[in-house]
C-alpha positions as CSV (number, residue, x, y, z in Angstrom):
1,M,31.2,-36.1,-105.3
2,S,31.1,-37.4,-109.0
3,L,34.3,-38.7,-110.3
4,A,35.5,-39.1,-114.2
5,A,36.1,-42.8,-115.0
6,T,37.2,-43.2,-117.9
7,T,37.0,-47.0,-119.6
8,N,39.3,-47.8,-122.9
9,S,38.8,-50.4,-125.0
10,A,42.7,-51.1,-125.3
11,N,44.3,-53.0,-123.1
12,S,47.2,-51.6,-120.5
13,H,45.9,-48.2,-119.0
14,G,47.8,-46.6,-115.9
15,T,45.6,-46.3,-112.4
16,V,45.2,-42.8,-111.3
17,G,43.6,-42.6,-107.8
18,N,41.1,-39.9,-106.7
19,S,41.5,-37.9,-103.1
20,Q,40.4,-34.7,-101.1
21,A,41.7,-33.3,-98.3
22,A,40.8,-33.1,-94.8
23,P,38.7,-30.3,-93.8
24,N,40.6,-27.5,-91.9
25,G,42.3,-28.4,-88.5
26,Y,41.2,-32.2,-89.2
27,K,43.3,-34.9,-89.9
28,G,43.1,-38.5,-90.7
29,A,39.9,-40.1,-89.8
30,F,39.2,-37.3,-86.9
31,K,36.0,-36.1,-86.6
32,P,35.0,-32.8,-84.5
33,K,32.2,-33.1,-82.2
34,P,28.6,-32.8,-82.9
35,E,27.2,-29.9,-81.8
36,L,23.4,-31.6,-81.6
37,S,20.6,-29.1,-80.8
38,T,17.3,-31.1,-80.3
39,T,13.6,-29.1,-80.9
40,A,10.6,-30.3,-79.6
41,T,7.3,-28.6,-81.7
42,E,3.7,-29.3,-81.1
43,F,3.0,-31.8,-84.1
44,K,-0.9,-32.5,-82.8
45,V,-2.8,-31.2,-79.9
46,F,-6.1,-33.2,-78.9
47,N,-8.4,-30.4,-76.6
48,N,-10.7,-30.5,-73.8
49,I,-9.6,-33.8,-72.4
50,G,-11.3,-34.6,-69.3
51,S,-11.0,-37.4,-66.8
52,Y,-14.2,-39.3,-64.9
53,T,-14.5,-37.9,-61.4
54,D,-13.6,-41.3,-59.8
55,Y,-10.6,-40.9,-61.7
56,I,-8.3,-39.3,-59.2
57,Q,-7.3,-41.0,-56.1
58,D,-7.9,-39.9,-52.6
59,G,-5.0,-39.1,-50.6
60,G,-3.0,-37.4,-52.8
61,A,-4.2,-37.1,-56.6
62,W,-1.6,-39.2,-58.1
63,L,-2.9,-39.4,-61.7
64,G,-3.0,-43.4,-63.1
65,Y,-2.9,-42.4,-66.4
66,F,-1.3,-44.7,-68.8
67,I,-0.2,-44.5,-72.8
68,R,2.1,-46.9,-73.1
69,N,2.6,-48.1,-76.4
70,A,-0.3,-46.1,-77.3
71,L,1.4,-44.5,-80.3
72,L,2.5,-46.1,-82.6
73,E,4.9,-45.5,-86.0
74,D,5.1,-47.3,-89.1
75,N,7.7,-47.2,-92.1
76,G,6.1,-44.4,-93.7
77,G,5.5,-42.1,-90.9
78,N,2.1,-42.6,-90.5
79,L,0.8,-42.7,-87.0
80,Y,-1.8,-44.7,-85.0
81,F,-2.9,-43.2,-81.5
82,V,-5.6,-44.8,-78.8
83,Y,-6.6,-42.5,-76.3
84,G,-9.3,-41.4,-73.5
85,N,-11.7,-38.9,-72.5
86,A,-13.5,-39.2,-69.4
87,K,-15.2,-42.4,-70.6
88,Q,-14.8,-41.7,-73.7
89,L,-12.3,-44.0,-75.9
90,W,-11.0,-42.6,-79.3
91,Y,-8.4,-43.9,-82.1
92,A,-6.6,-41.1,-84.6
93,E,-4.7,-41.7,-87.4
94,Y,-1.8,-39.7,-89.1
95,V,-1.3,-40.2,-92.7
96,L,2.2,-38.5,-93.8
97,N,1.5,-38.5,-97.5
98,T,-2.0,-36.2,-96.9
99,D,-0.6,-34.4,-93.9
100,T,-4.1,-35.5,-92.7
101,W,-5.6,-36.3,-89.3
102,S,-8.9,-38.6,-88.5
103,N,-10.5,-39.5,-85.4
104,T,-13.2,-41.6,-84.7
105,L,-15.1,-42.5,-81.3
106,I,-14.4,-46.6,-80.3
107,D,-17.0,-46.9,-77.8
108,T,-17.9,-44.9,-74.5
109,R,-17.2,-47.4,-71.5
110,S,-19.0,-47.4,-68.1
111,K,-16.0,-46.0,-66.6
112,G,-13.0,-43.9,-67.1
113,V,-10.1,-44.3,-68.8
114,A,-6.7,-44.8,-67.3
115,A,-4.5,-46.5,-69.5
116,T,-4.3,-47.3,-73.6
117,S,-2.2,-49.1,-76.0
118,M,-2.6,-49.4,-79.8
119,V,-1.4,-52.7,-81.9
120,L,-1.5,-52.9,-85.6
121,D,-0.9,-56.3,-86.8
122,T,0.6,-57.5,-90.0
123,N,-2.9,-58.0,-91.9
124,G,-3.1,-54.1,-91.4
125,N,-5.9,-54.2,-88.5
126,R,-6.4,-52.3,-85.4
127,W,-6.4,-53.6,-82.1
128,V,-6.8,-51.2,-79.1
129,F,-6.6,-52.3,-75.4
130,T,-8.4,-50.2,-72.7
131,S,-8.3,-50.3,-68.6
132,E,-10.5,-48.2,-66.7
133,I,-11.4,-47.3,-63.3
134,T,-14.0,-46.1,-60.8
135,R,-13.4,-44.9,-56.8
136,V,-16.4,-46.4,-54.6
137,G,-14.7,-45.3,-51.2
138,N,-11.9,-44.1,-49.9
139,W,-8.7,-45.7,-50.8
140,D,-10.9,-48.4,-52.7
141,R,-11.4,-48.7,-56.7
142,Y,-12.7,-51.1,-59.2
143,G,-11.9,-51.2,-63.0
144,D,-12.5,-52.7,-66.0
145,S,-10.5,-54.0,-69.0
146,A,-11.3,-54.9,-72.5
147,I,-9.8,-55.2,-76.6
148,Y,-11.0,-53.7,-79.5
149,E,-10.3,-54.8,-82.9
150,E,-11.0,-52.4,-86.0
151,T,-11.5,-54.2,-89.2
152,G,-13.4,-52.2,-92.4
153,G,-13.4,-49.2,-91.0
154,S,-15.8,-50.8,-88.0
155,W,-14.6,-50.7,-83.9
156,S,-16.1,-53.6,-82.2
157,K,-15.1,-55.2,-79.0
158,A,-13.1,-58.7,-79.3
159,T,-12.9,-59.4,-75.4
160,D,-13.5,-58.4,-71.7
161,L,-10.3,-59.0,-69.7
162,Y,-12.5,-58.6,-66.3
163,V,-15.5,-56.7,-65.6
164,N,-15.9,-54.6,-62.1
165,R,-12.1,-55.8,-60.5
166,G,-11.6,-54.5,-56.9
167,W,-8.0,-52.9,-56.3
168,E,-6.7,-51.5,-52.6
169,L,-9.0,-52.8,-50.1
170,T,-11.0,-55.7,-51.8
171,G,-7.7,-56.8,-53.5
172,P,-5.1,-57.4,-54.2
173,N,-5.9,-58.2,-57.6
174,D,-4.0,-58.4,-60.9
175,V,-5.1,-55.1,-62.9
176,A,-4.2,-54.7,-66.4
177,H,-2.0,-51.7,-67.4
178,T,-0.3,-52.4,-71.2
179,M,-0.8,-54.3,-74.4
180,I,1.7,-55.4,-77.5
181,K,1.7,-57.6,-80.0
182,D,4.4,-60.7,-81.3
183,A,6.1,-61.4,-84.4
184,N,2.4,-64.4,-84.6
185,N,0.4,-61.1,-83.7
186,N,-1.0,-62.7,-80.9
187,L,-1.9,-60.0,-78.1
188,H,-0.2,-59.9,-74.5
189,V,-1.9,-57.8,-72.5
190,L,0.3,-57.1,-69.1
191,F,-1.0,-57.4,-65.7
192,Q,0.8,-56.1,-62.4
193,R,-0.8,-56.9,-58.7
194,E,-2.3,-54.3,-57.0
195,G,-3.7,-53.7,-53.6
196,W,-3.2,-52.4,-50.0
197,Y,0.4,-52.7,-50.1
198,S,0.9,-55.0,-52.7
199,Y,2.3,-52.9,-56.1
200,G,4.5,-55.4,-57.9
201,Y,4.0,-58.2,-56.5
202,A,3.8,-60.2,-59.3
203,A,3.9,-59.3,-62.9
204,K,1.7,-61.6,-65.2
205,E,0.4,-61.9,-68.6
206,M,-3.0,-62.9,-70.3
207,T,-2.6,-63.4,-74.3
208,Y,-5.2,-62.7,-77.3
209,D,-4.9,-65.0,-80.4
210,T,-6.1,-63.0,-83.5
211,T,-6.4,-65.8,-85.5
212,A,-8.8,-68.0,-83.0
213,R,-10.8,-65.2,-81.4
214,S,-9.7,-67.1,-78.0
215,L,-8.3,-65.7,-74.5
216,S,-5.9,-67.4,-72.6
217,G,-5.7,-67.3,-68.9
218,M,-3.2,-65.8,-66.6
219,T,0.5,-66.5,-66.9
220,T,3.0,-65.4,-64.2
221,I,5.4,-63.4,-65.8
222,S,7.4,-63.7,-62.7
223,G,6.4,-63.7,-58.7
224,T,9.2,-63.3,-56.3
225,S,7.8,-62.7,-53.4
226,S,9.6,-61.7,-50.1
227,G,6.4,-62.3,-48.1
228,G,6.6,-58.3,-47.2
229,Q,3.5,-56.0,-48.5
230,D,4.1,-53.7,-51.0
231,D,8.0,-54.8,-51.3
232,N,7.8,-54.2,-55.5
233,R,9.9,-57.5,-56.2
234,N,8.6,-57.5,-59.6
235,D,8.3,-54.0,-60.8
236,A,7.7,-53.7,-64.7
237,N,7.4,-50.1,-64.5
238,N,4.2,-50.6,-67.1
239,T,7.2,-51.3,-69.6
240,I,6.9,-54.3,-72.4
241,V,9.0,-54.3,-75.3
242,L,8.6,-55.6,-78.5
243,S,12.4,-56.9,-80.0
244,S,13.3,-56.4,-83.1
245,D,13.1,-60.5,-84.0
246,G,9.0,-59.9,-82.9
247,T,10.4,-61.5,-79.2
248,I,8.5,-60.0,-76.5
249,Y,10.3,-58.6,-73.3
250,V,9.6,-57.4,-69.9
251,P,11.6,-55.5,-68.5
252,M,12.0,-55.4,-64.4
253,H,13.8,-54.4,-61.2
254,D,13.5,-55.9,-57.6
255,Y,13.8,-53.7,-54.9
256,V,14.6,-56.0,-52.3
257,T,18.1,-57.4,-54.1
258,I,18.5,-54.1,-55.8
259,S,18.8,-55.5,-59.2
260,F,17.3,-56.1,-62.5
261,F,15.7,-58.8,-64.6
262,T,13.8,-59.7,-67.5
263,G,11.0,-61.7,-68.3
264,K,11.8,-63.1,-72.2
265,S,8.5,-64.7,-74.0
266,S,10.8,-67.8,-74.6
267,T,7.6,-69.6,-76.4
268,Y,4.0,-68.7,-76.8
269,G,2.7,-68.7,-73.0
270,S,6.0,-69.1,-71.3
271,W,8.5,-67.0,-69.6
272,D,12.1,-67.4,-68.7
273,T,13.2,-65.1,-66.1
274,S,16.8,-66.8,-65.3
275,T,18.2,-63.2,-66.8
276,V,19.9,-61.5,-63.8
277,L,21.1,-58.4,-65.0
278,G,24.1,-56.5,-64.3
279,Y,23.0,-53.2,-62.6
280,T,23.1,-52.8,-58.4
281,G,23.0,-49.9,-56.1
282,G,19.8,-48.0,-55.3
283,Y,17.6,-46.7,-57.7
284,N,14.3,-45.2,-58.4
285,N,12.8,-46.0,-61.6
286,G,13.6,-48.1,-64.6
287,V,12.9,-47.9,-68.5
288,S,14.4,-50.1,-71.1
289,Y,14.4,-50.3,-74.9
290,Q,16.0,-52.7,-77.4
291,D,16.6,-50.2,-80.9
292,E,16.2,-52.2,-85.0
293,S,19.9,-53.8,-83.9
294,G,19.1,-55.8,-80.5
295,N,20.8,-53.6,-78.6
296,W,19.4,-52.8,-75.0
297,H,19.1,-49.1,-73.6
298,T,18.1,-48.7,-70.3
299,V,18.1,-45.6,-67.8
300,Y,16.9,-45.5,-63.9
301,T,18.0,-43.2,-61.3
302,D,18.7,-43.8,-57.6
303,S,16.4,-43.2,-54.6
304,T,17.7,-39.0,-54.6
305,M,15.9,-38.5,-57.5
306,K,19.8,-36.3,-58.5
307,N,21.7,-38.8,-60.5
308,V,20.9,-40.4,-63.7
309,Y,22.3,-43.6,-64.7
310,Y,22.3,-45.7,-68.2
311,G,23.4,-48.8,-69.3
312,L,24.2,-50.2,-72.9
313,N,23.2,-54.0,-73.0
314,W,22.4,-54.4,-68.9
315,G,26.3,-53.7,-68.8
316,T,27.7,-51.4,-66.2
317,P,26.2,-48.4,-65.9
318,Q,27.1,-45.2,-66.7
319,E,26.4,-41.8,-64.7
320,I,25.1,-39.0,-67.2
321,Y,23.7,-36.4,-65.7
322,T,23.8,-35.3,-61.6
323,S,21.7,-32.3,-60.4
324,S,22.9,-29.8,-58.3
325,G,20.1,-28.1,-55.7
326,N,16.9,-29.5,-54.9
327,I,15.9,-30.5,-58.1
328,G,15.8,-34.3,-59.7
329,Y,15.1,-35.9,-62.8
330,Y,13.0,-38.9,-62.8
331,P,13.0,-41.0,-66.4
332,T,9.6,-41.9,-67.7
333,D,10.4,-43.4,-70.9
334,I,13.5,-43.8,-73.6
335,I,14.0,-44.8,-77.3
336,A,16.9,-45.2,-79.6
337,V,17.0,-43.7,-83.0
338,G,19.5,-44.5,-85.5
339,N,22.4,-43.8,-83.3
340,I,20.6,-41.4,-81.1
341,V,19.2,-42.0,-77.5
342,Y,16.7,-40.0,-76.3
343,I,15.7,-40.3,-72.7
344,S,12.3,-38.6,-71.7
345,A,12.2,-37.2,-67.8
346,I,9.9,-35.2,-65.5
347,Q,11.5,-32.7,-63.1
348,Y,11.4,-33.4,-58.7
349,D,12.0,-30.9,-56.5
350,S,13.8,-32.2,-52.7
351,N,10.1,-33.4,-51.2
352,A,9.8,-35.7,-54.3
353,N,7.0,-33.0,-56.0
354,A,6.8,-33.0,-59.3
355,R,7.4,-30.1,-61.6
356,G,4.5,-30.6,-64.2
357,D,7.4,-30.4,-67.5
358,Y,9.1,-32.9,-69.4
359,Y,12.8,-32.9,-70.4
360,L,14.4,-34.6,-72.8
361,I,18.7,-36.3,-72.1
362,V,20.1,-37.0,-75.6
363,K,22.8,-38.8,-76.6
364,D,24.4,-38.1,-79.5
365,A,26.3,-40.4,-82.1
366,N,29.5,-39.5,-80.5
367,G,28.3,-40.8,-77.5
368,T,27.7,-37.1,-75.9
369,W,25.3,-36.7,-73.9
370,S,23.6,-33.6,-73.6
371,A,21.7,-32.1,-69.7
372,P,18.3,-32.2,-69.7
373,Q,16.5,-29.9,-71.9
374,Q,13.0,-28.8,-71.3
375,I,10.9,-29.1,-74.0
376,T,7.0,-28.6,-72.1
377,S,6.5,-25.5,-70.5
378,E,2.8,-26.4,-68.5
379,A,1.7,-25.1,-64.9
380,S,3.4,-26.3,-62.1
381,W,2.0,-29.5,-60.2
382,S,1.3,-29.4,-56.6
383,S,2.3,-31.8,-54.1
384,N,2.0,-35.8,-55.3
385,Q,0.7,-35.1,-58.7
386,V,1.8,-37.2,-60.8
387,P,1.4,-37.0,-64.5
388,W,2.6,-40.4,-66.3
389,A,0.3,-40.0,-69.5
390,D,3.7,-40.0,-71.0
391,G,5.2,-42.0,-74.3
392,F,7.4,-42.0,-77.5
393,A,6.1,-43.2,-80.6
394,K,6.7,-46.9,-80.3
395,K,7.4,-49.3,-83.5
396,A,4.5,-50.8,-85.4
397,H,6.6,-53.6,-86.3
398,A,9.1,-55.4,-85.3
399,S,11.2,-54.6,-88.7
400,T,9.9,-50.9,-87.8
401,L,12.3,-48.1,-88.6
402,I,10.8,-45.3,-86.8
403,P,11.9,-42.7,-89.1
404,T,11.0,-39.6,-86.8
405,V,10.7,-39.3,-83.1
406,Y,7.2,-38.3,-81.6
407,F,6.2,-37.6,-77.7
408,A,2.8,-38.1,-76.6
409,Y,1.6,-36.2,-73.0
410,L,-1.3,-35.1,-70.9
411,N,-0.9,-31.3,-70.4
412,Q,-2.7,-31.2,-67.3
413,D,-3.0,-27.1,-67.2
414,G,-6.5,-27.4,-67.2
415,N,-9.3,-27.3,-63.9
416,C,-8.5,-30.3,-60.7
417,N,-12.0,-29.6,-59.1
418,S,-11.1,-30.7,-55.4
419,C,-8.1,-31.9,-56.1
420,P,-6.5,-33.9,-54.8
421,N,-8.9,-35.3,-52.8
422,G,-11.4,-36.1,-55.8
423,S,-14.4,-36.5,-53.7
424,S,-15.8,-34.2,-56.2
425,G,-15.1,-32.4,-59.7
426,G,-12.3,-33.8,-62.0
427,W,-10.0,-33.1,-64.4
428,S,-11.1,-30.1,-67.4
429,G,-10.1,-29.0,-70.2
430,A,-6.8,-30.7,-70.6
431,K,-4.8,-31.5,-73.9
432,L,-3.1,-34.6,-74.7
433,K,-0.4,-33.3,-77.1
434,I,1.8,-35.2,-79.4
435,L,5.4,-33.1,-80.1
436,K,7.9,-33.7,-82.8
437,I,11.6,-34.0,-81.7
438,T,13.8,-33.2,-84.3
439,N,17.8,-33.0,-84.4
440,S,19.9,-30.2,-86.3
441,A,21.8,-32.2,-88.8
442,T,25.5,-32.0,-89.5
443,S,26.9,-30.7,-92.3
444,T,28.9,-34.1,-94.2
445,T,31.1,-34.3,-97.4
446,T,30.9,-37.3,-100.0
447,S,33.9,-38.7,-101.9
448,V,34.0,-41.1,-104.1
449,S,37.1,-42.9,-106.0
450,S,37.7,-45.6,-107.9
451,S,40.0,-48.6,-108.3
452,E,40.7,-48.2,-111.5
453,N,41.0,-45.0,-113.6
454,P,41.4,-45.6,-116.3
455,S,39.9,-49.4,-116.5
456,N,39.9,-51.5,-119.3
457,Y,36.6,-53.0,-120.6
458,G,35.5,-55.9,-119.0
459,D,37.6,-54.8,-115.6
460,S,35.9,-55.0,-112.3
461,V,36.3,-52.0,-111.1
462,T,35.3,-50.8,-107.8
463,F,34.3,-47.0,-106.6
464,T,34.4,-46.3,-102.5
465,A,32.1,-42.9,-101.6
466,T,33.4,-42.2,-97.8
467,V,31.5,-39.5,-95.7
468,T,32.2,-37.3,-93.0
469,G,30.6,-36.5,-90.5
470,V,29.4,-37.2,-87.1
471,S,29.4,-41.3,-87.3
472,P,27.2,-41.5,-90.4
473,T,24.5,-44.5,-91.0
474,G,22.2,-45.0,-93.5
475,A,23.2,-45.0,-97.5
476,V,25.2,-44.0,-100.7
477,T,23.6,-44.5,-103.8
478,F,26.2,-44.2,-107.0
479,K,25.0,-42.9,-110.2
480,D,26.4,-43.2,-113.6
481,G,25.4,-39.8,-115.4
482,V,21.3,-39.6,-114.3
483,A,21.4,-44.2,-113.9
484,T,21.1,-45.5,-110.8
485,I,23.5,-48.2,-110.2
486,A,23.8,-48.9,-106.8
487,A,22.8,-48.0,-103.3
488,I,25.0,-49.7,-100.3
489,S,25.1,-49.2,-96.9
490,L,27.5,-47.5,-94.8
491,N,30.2,-48.9,-93.4
492,G,31.3,-48.3,-89.4
493,G,33.9,-46.7,-91.2
494,G,31.5,-44.2,-93.4
495,Q,32.1,-46.3,-96.4
496,A,30.3,-47.8,-99.2
497,S,32.0,-49.4,-101.9
498,F,30.2,-50.7,-105.2
499,S,32.1,-53.3,-107.7
500,T,31.2,-54.1,-111.5
501,S,32.6,-55.4,-114.2
502,S,29.6,-53.7,-117.1
503,L,31.1,-50.4,-117.6
504,S,30.5,-49.5,-121.4
505,G,34.0,-48.0,-123.1
506,G,34.4,-44.1,-123.1
507,T,34.1,-41.7,-120.3
508,H,31.3,-42.2,-117.2
509,S,30.2,-39.7,-114.8
510,I,29.7,-41.4,-111.2
511,T,28.1,-39.6,-108.7
512,A,28.3,-40.7,-104.9
513,G,24.9,-39.1,-102.7
514,Y,24.5,-39.9,-99.4
515,G,21.0,-39.9,-97.9
516,G,21.7,-38.6,-94.6
517,D,20.5,-39.4,-90.9
518,S,19.2,-38.4,-87.8
519,S,22.3,-36.1,-86.7
520,N,23.9,-36.2,-90.3
521,A,23.1,-33.6,-93.4
522,A,22.6,-35.1,-97.1
523,S,25.9,-35.0,-99.0
524,T,26.8,-35.7,-103.0
């Protein structure tokens, strides 16, 4: 909206206010509830993704393919993605300005790629983590893990983390799951204790100094133990979080005391796990995320997988969804962008069998939660098959404000030969897909008022823009004619103010334009 503001060279002039009537049906500060509609569209598909024969575990085809922190997004909307195709390790990059993808083979490994992570350091170098497995006997596997770096367009192996490390019958051993960087570009690799009845027995890390090119020894993040087998005392669920100030966090849950706690990297190579979080009661799975404002978002489900709970800043959890019949939802990832929270979940039946499709549960700017919205339509899964290959695009740097929400997952509607026992064949013809998540934006209005109109030459005049919508965030741009004179962020009340004493004499056309956010459309 524009305002004709007059600045006079004479003295003593009156003040004229500027007002705008509220929309029909609304009074005062009341704002309508949003009708937030979320849409998922295929943005990129990587075809013919296969997996090494021994990738499939005996006894139930639990598909251990993890892509936590494998898809990154920077402030410019560019994407960085690392993935496995059987024994091959690949890197893909999307450039928004040219709307183009590139795809590069990093290396061919000796075992099937089972987990990948991506890091973009502050110098522009790319770093990739990979973890692979091969099955050598009933309930027994061996694995390799390494870090690769890219400089000047060429990839090379920076270091091995381990080679031919045994799991299951030869364990328990510490197995690498995912990687992230800290504020100083040091790489943190999260390990979980693996072996026969020992998952979650300890959460550990190794760090790689990207300046000195040196690998540390193993550091224990949390080693709480009760002496029991498979007690899951330190289950990090492959989650390691880069906070807005560059600190690394590892949220964990303890299945014995039924509580959440967090590991915080207080200094390089040391961890503080003294903070026990306020969640109690039975639960089955939990994932956490810290947004750009420092708020923590956690989602988990109870042991029945029928009730989904959400907690803000580790406070009292809120039950956000209760399913009926024999269907439940298992949260797999969570992200908060602006004032919108997105939860991905996989659907389960009463026998704890995954049904193959992903769903979104979304909280809008007014705090209203949606019912689960189906975003994929893939072939159904058979008994005990769990598609863990999923995750939202995460911020490339601590300061990144994610411009667009993306979700990556492995679509296993190809062929599984001789599954679930994995004795021969393997997955073939599968696809890795990246979905673009968009919301319908609520229409807004922007009005502008002046503290003095007309004003005297040299007086300080304050212009205030007011934006109506669904708890609008973002910025307002003030213009005098076609010239931009200020860009001011909205406060919590949807207002932005700008003061100046530099207006020349005469009439000025002052315009306030709102740029919009994830749930509010732009307006002027």
